[in-house]
C-alpha positions in Angstrom: -0.1 -0.2 0.0 0.9 3.2 -0.3 1.6 4.8 2.5 0.6 8.9 3.5 4.4 9.7 4.8 7.7 8.2 4.6 10.7 10.7 4.6 13.6 9.9 3.1 16.2 7.9 5.1 19.5 6.3 4.2 19.4 3.0 6.6 22.4 2.4 6.0 23.5 6.1 7.1 21.9 5.9 10.3 22.4 2.5 11.2 26.5 3.3 11.1 25.9 6.5 13.6 24.5 4.6 15.3 26.8 1.4 15.6 29.7 3.8 15.2 28.9 7.7 16.8 29.5 9.5 19.7 27.0 9.5 22.1 27.3 13.2 23.5 29.4 15.3 21.4 28.6 18.7 22.3 31.1 19.4 18.4 28.7 17.8 16.6 25.5 19.5 18.0 27.1 22.6 17.5 27.6 21.4 13.2 24.4 20.8 12.6 22.8 23.4 13.9 26.2 25.9 12.1 25.0 24.5 9.6 21.1 24.8 9.1 22.2 28.7 10.0 24.3 29.1 7.2 21.6 27.5 5.2 19.2 30.5 6.5 22.3 33.2 7.3 20.8 33.5 11.0 22.5 34.7 13.8 22.3 31.7 15.4 20.0 27.6 15.5 19.1 25.1 18.5 19.4 21.9 17.6 15.6 21.6 20.5 14.1 17.0 20.9 11.2 18.3 19.2 9.6 21.0 17.4 6.5 21.3 19.7 9.3 22.9 22.7 10.6 24.7 19.7 8.2 26.9 19.3 7.6 27.6 23.5 11.2 28.6 23.8 10.4 30.8 20.6 8.0 32.2 23.6 10.0 32.1 26.1 12.8 34.0 24.4 10.0 36.8 23.3 8.9 36.7 27.6 5.1 35.7 25.9 2.6 35.5 29.0 -0.7 36.7 30.5 -1.4 40.1 28.7 -0.2 39.0 25.9 -2.5 37.9 22.8 -0.8 35.8 20.0 -2.8 36.0 16.7 -2.4 32.4 14.9 -4.6 30.5 11.6 -7.7 28.5 13.3 -6.2 25.7 10.4 -2.7 25.0 12.4 -1.7 21.9 14.8 -3.9 22.6 18.3 0.2 21.9 19.7 0.7 25.5 18.3 -2.3 26.6 20.5 -1.0 24.8 23.2 2.2 26.1 23.6 0.5 29.9 23.7 -1.9 28.8 26.6 0.9 27.1 28.9 2.4 30.7 29.2 -0.6 32.1 29.8 -0.7 34.2 26.7 -4.3 34.7 24.7 -4.9 32.6 20.9 -5.9 35.5 18.8 -7.8 33.2 16.1 -7.2 34.2 12.5 -8.4 32.5 9.3 -7.0 31.3 6.4 -7.5 31.3 2.2 -9.4 28.6 0.1 -7.1 29.6 -2.8 -3.4 28.7 -1.1 -4.6 27.3 2.1 -2.7 30.1 4.3 -3.3 32.5 7.5 -5.2 35.4 5.7 -2.7 38.9 5.9 -6.9 40.7 6.2 -7.5 38.6 9.4 -5.0 39.1 10.6 -5.2 43.2 10.3 -8.9 42.3 11.9 -7.7 40.5 14.3 -4.3 42.7 15.5 -5.3 44.8 18.6 -2.6 47.0 21.0 -2.4 43.5 23.0 -0.2 41.6 20.2 2.3 40.3 20.9 3.3 38.5 18.4 2.2 36.5 15.0 2.5 32.8 14.4 2.6 32.5 10.6 2.7 28.6 9.8 3.5 27.8 6.0 0.9 24.7 5.5 1.9 22.1 3.3 5.2 23.3 2.7 3.5 26.1 0.3 5.0 29.7 1.9 2.7 31.8 2.8 2.1 35.3 2.3 4.8 36.4 4.6 5.5 39.2 2.7 2.7 41.5 2.9 2.5 39.6 6.7 5.9 41.1 8.0 4.9 44.2 6.5 1.9 44.0 8.4 4.3 43.2 12.0 6.9 46.1 11.8 4.5 48.5 11.1 2.6 47.4 14.6 6.2 46.5 15.7 4.6 42.6 17.3 7.1 39.6 16.9 6.9 37.2 14.4 7.2 33.7 14.4 7.6 31.5 11.4 6.0 28.3 11.5 8.0 26.0 9.6 7.1 22.8 10.4 6.3 21.6 6.7 8.8 23.0 4.5 12.8 23.3 4.3 13.8 24.7 1.3 10.5 26.8 0.5 11.7 30.5 -1.0 9.3 33.5 -1.5 10.5 36.6 -3.1 14.1 34.8 -3.4 14.2 34.1 0.2 14.1 30.7 2.1 11.7 30.4 4.4 12.5 30.4 7.7 14.0 34.0 7.7 11.7 36.6 7.6 10.8 35.9 11.0 11.6 37.9 14.3 12.4 34.0 15.4 11.3 30.7 13.2 11.1 26.8 14.4 11.3 23.5 12.2 10.0 19.9 13.1 11.8 16.6 12.0 9.3 14.1 12.8 8.0 11.2 10.7 6.1 12.6 8.3 8.6 16.3 7.8 10.4 17.4 5.2 13.4 16.3 7.0 13.1 13.8 9.4 15.2 12.5 12.2 12.3 10.4 14.2 11.7 13.1 16.8 13.4 16.9 16.5 12.9 20.0 16.3 15.6 23.8 15.1 14.6 26.5 16.6 16.0 29.6 14.4 16.7 32.9 16.0 16.8 35.7 12.9 17.0 39.0 15.6 20.2 39.3 16.6 18.7 41.8 19.6 16.9 38.6 20.9 20.6 36.8 20.7 21.9 36.8 24.9 17.3 36.4 26.3 18.1 33.1 23.8 21.5 32.0 25.1 19.8 32.6 28.8 16.6 31.0 28.2 18.3 28.4 26.3 21.4 27.6 29.4 17.9 26.6 31.6 17.6 23.9 29.1 19.2 19.6 29.2 20.1 17.8 26.5 17.7 14.3 25.6 19.7 11.1 27.0 21.5 9.7 24.4 19.3 5.6 25.9 16.2 8.1 24.9 18.2 9.0 21.9 18.8 5.8 20.1 15.2 4.5 21.0 13.7 7.1 18.9 15.4 5.9 16.7 14.8 3.0 17.1 11.5 3.4 16.2 12.5 5.7 13.5 13.5 2.7 11.9 10.8 0.3 12.6 8.6 3.2 11.2 10.2 3.6 8.2 10.7 -0.3 7.4 6.8 -0.6 8.7 5.8 1.8 5.2 8.0 0.1 2.8 5.2 -0.5 0.3 5.2 -4.3 0.3 5.0 -4.3 4.2 2.3 -1.6 5.2 -1.4 -3.6 4.6 -2.9 -1.4 7.3 -2.8 2.2 8.5 -0.4 2.9 11.2 0.0 6.7 13.1 3.3 8.2 12.3 4.4 7.9 15.7 3.9 3.5 16.2 7.3 2.8 15.5 8.5 4.9 18.7 5.5 2.7 20.9 6.5 -0.2 19.8 10.0 0.3 21.0 8.8 1.9 24.0 6.5 -1.0 25.1 8.5 -4.4 24.0 11.7 -4.0 25.4 12.7 -7.0 24.0 12.4 -5.3 19.9 15.0 -2.7 21.8 17.0 -5.6 22.0 16.8 -7.5 18.6 17.8 -4.4 16.7 20.3 -3.7 19.3 21.9 -6.8 18.5 21.2 -6.3 14.4 22.8 -3.0 14.5 26.0 -4.1 16.5 26.6 -7.7 14.3 26.2 -5.2 11.7 23.1 -7.8 9.6 22.4 -6.1 6.6 19.3 -4.4 6.3 17.3 -6.7 4.5 18.1 -9.1 7.9 16.9 -6.3 9.6 13.7 -5.6 7.6 12.8 -9.8 8.1 13.6 -9.5 11.7 11.3 -6.6 12.5 8.4 -8.1 10.5 8.8 -11.0 12.3 8.5 -9.5 15.3 5.0 -7.8 14.6 3.9 -10.7 13.3 4.0 -12.8 15.2 2.9 -10.5 17.9 -0.6 -9.7 16.1 0.6 -5.8 16.1 -0.5 -4.9 13.1 -4.3 -3.5 12.2 -6.3 -6.2 10.3 -5.4 -8.5 12.3 -6.7 -9.8 15.9 -5.7 -7.5 18.6 -3.4 -7.9 20.7 -2.9 -7.6 24.3 -0.8 -4.2 23.9 -3.7 -2.5 21.0 -6.1 -4.3 23.8 -4.8 -2.3 26.8 -3.6 0.9 25.2 -7.1 1.6 23.8 -7.9 1.2 27.5 -5.7 3.6 28.6 -7.1 6.2 26.0 -10.9 5.4 26.8 -9.6 5.9 30.3 -7.9 9.0 29.9 -10.9 10.1 28.0 -13.7 10.2 31.1 -10.7 11.2 33.2 -9.4 14.1 30.9 -12.0 14.5 29.0 -10.5 17.9 27.0 -7.5 19.0 28.7 -4.9 20.8 26.4 -1.1 19.1 26.3 1.3 20.5 28.4 4.7 20.6 26.3 6.6 21.0 29.1 5.8 18.9 31.5 8.0 18.6 34.1 11.1 17.4 32.1 13.9 20.1 31.9 15.4 17.9 28.6 13.9 20.1 25.7 17.7 19.6 23.9 19.2 16.9 21.2 21.6 15.1 20.8 24.4 14.1 19.0 23.3 10.9 17.5 20.1 12.4 14.8 22.6 15.7 14.8 24.7 13.2 13.0 22.3 12.1 10.9 20.9 15.2 10.4 23.8 16.6 8.7 24.2 13.9 6.5 19.7 15.1 5.5 21.2 18.1 4.7 23.2 17.5 1.8 19.9 15.5 0.5 18.1 18.4 0.8 17.9 19.3 -2.7 17.2 15.7 -3.9 14.0 15.7 -0.9 12.8 18.9 -2.4 13.4 17.7 -6.9 11.4 14.4 -5.9 8.5 16.0 -3.7 7.7 18.3 -6.2 8.3 16.4 -9.5 6.1 14.4 -7.6 3.6 16.9 -6.9 3.9 18.9 -10.8 3.1 15.9 -12.3 0.1 15.9 -9.7 -0.8 19.4 -10.7 -1.0 18.8 -14.5 -2.6 15.5 -14.8 -5.6 16.0 -11.9 -8.7 16.9 -13.0 -9.7 20.4 -12.6 -13.0 19.9 -12.7 -13.3 17.6 -9.3 -10.7 19.4 -6.7 -9.4 22.9 -6.6 -5.4 22.8 -6.9 -3.3 25.7 -5.2 -2.8 28.8 -6.6 1.4 29.1 -5.9 2.1 33.3 -5.9 4.5 33.5 -8.5 6.8 35.4 -6.3 6.6 32.0 -4.0 8.9 29.1 -4.6 7.4 25.5 -2.7 8.6 22.9 -1.2 5.9 20.7 -0.9 6.0 18.2 1.8 2.8 16.5 0.5 0.1 17.9 -2.4 -3.5 18.8 -1.2 -6.3 19.9 -2.9 -9.8 20.6 -2.0 -12.5 18.2 -2.6 -15.5 19.2 -5.1 -17.0 15.4 -6.0 -19.9 13.8 -5.1 -18.2 11.9 -2.9 -17.1 13.1 0.5 -13.8 12.9 1.9 -14.8 10.2 4.6 -15.6 8.5 1.5 -12.9 9.2 -0.9 -10.5 8.2 2.2 -12.5 4.8 2.3 -12.3 3.8 -1.5 -9.0 4.8 -1.5 -7.2 2.4 0.7 -9.1 -0.4 -1.3 -7.4 0.9 -3.7 -4.0 0.8 -2.2 -3.6 4.8 -1.4 -3.2 6.5 1.9 -5.3 9.6 0.7 -7.3 11.9 3.0 -7.6 14.8 6.2 -4.8 13.8 7.4 -4.0 17.0 9.8 -6.7 18.9 11.6 -9.8 17.1 10.2 -11.4 20.7 12.8 -10.1 23.5 12.9 -9.2 24.6 16.2 -12.3 26.9 17.2 -14.8 23.7 16.2 -12.5 21.4 18.5 -14.6 20.8 22.0 -12.5 22.3 24.7 -10.6 25.3 22.7 -14.0 26.2 21.4 -15.4 27.5 25.1 -11.7 29.0 26.4 -11.4 30.6 23.1 -12.9 34.0 22.3 -13.3 33.6 18.7 -15.9 34.4 16.1 -17.2 31.5 13.7 -18.6 33.8 11.2 -14.8 34.4 10.2 -13.6 31.4 10.5 -15.8 29.9 8.1 -12.5 29.5 5.1 -10.9 27.3 8.2 -13.9 25.2 8.2 -14.2 24.5 4.7 -10.5 23.9 4.5 -11.2 21.5 6.8 -14.3 19.7 4.4 -12.5 19.4 2.2 -8.5 19.2 2.3 -7.1 15.5 1.0 -3.8 15.1 1.5 -2.2 14.0 -1.5 1.0 11.5 -0.5 4.5 12.7 -2.7 7.4 11.6 -0.5 10.1 9.8 -2.3 9.5 5.7 -2.3 6.8 6.9 -4.8 7.6 5.3 -7.7 6.3 6.8 -11.4 3.5 4.1 -11.8 2.3 5.3 -8.8 1.7 9.0 -9.5 -0.6 7.4 -12.4 -2.6 4.6 -10.0 -3.4 7.5 -7.5 -4.1 10.3 -10.0 -6.5 6.9 -11.9 -8.3 6.8 -9.0 -9.5 10.7 -8.1 -10.0 11.6 -11.4 -12.3 8.3 -11.5 -13.4 7.8 -7.7 -15.6 5.4 -7.7 -15.5 4.6 -11.4 
């Protein structure tokens, strides 16, 4: 089956790093950070354990607090909202545009006030937002600009890299992002006046332990193998591999033995697949004790805490990345142009061949150069997004709204605590109801693209 997300990964490189690399080397971490800084001509970059923590640190560097308002689009990952709420600030929800699926500058203008301390501008699906216009709005109103680059690395606007307009920018290296390290993020500092404050804030945090970092990367290997076209039979969460490593220490031991004994990739894959089959861990099979226990825990948590935001920081001070993932990041940065070209070429194929009477394609401003993480269109067929998704699965393709089935203002918890006027957020609702995310990752072959187009142009046919 064609999975919705599968990052580019040279398994041999990763296994070599896990077998021979330094487990905690500050020089390697700084090399990774400096490489990012050079790409974006930034003052400083900080390798963070997770992208969501990079945003939380950005807000702390700006000294965001209880009396501050932060403008952010409603069609966004709820973790962005959680970071604002965690610091006691007020999210002010802006609408998006169905033209390019990005935050609307006119909606920002309607919502800006004297209390606005920052604007968070996300570049959804790898398409640059109207960042130049938003930069001017922030400058005129003397508020900070934070770029959410979780879904892009390499896109440009006006000839400048996305991530260079904001006072601060952050990236994500999770499984379904342009560059994946299993987990991870990068915080980019563009405003020189914030350097002292940034260094002070970052100094309060520690690096994740080498053991925990190995677990993350072991989970990354498992997830990567399970999402291969031949192995992928059932829908899996993108954190499935990591959860298996956490739940089954024996699986960690199996992988560790394979890596330290320098076994071939084929043997490592066979052992992982054999383990998941024997334990009946994949969906579509009889539920294992593990999956049943997970279901019971989730059901109990919903009863005890039916509506609570995620506290990103929890009680841990281990916010920073360590050198094993940084070593992989250094290698992957050298492949950024390759990943960029494959994804954009796949997106171009879809844009040329999809039926324009059935789907609304994003309109890219001529000043912008996207780096698509997935190709997204708006559904105009007689079928709902859910129906198309179900039919696509029957054809062996994962297509659907895989990010945010509801904008923030329609999620019950947030809708009650965040003041908003629903009539001003209708475009966000339209996007959530009609968006279709189509996979274009580097593992997709030409015949896969042809199959995707054939299905989408005649769904139900």
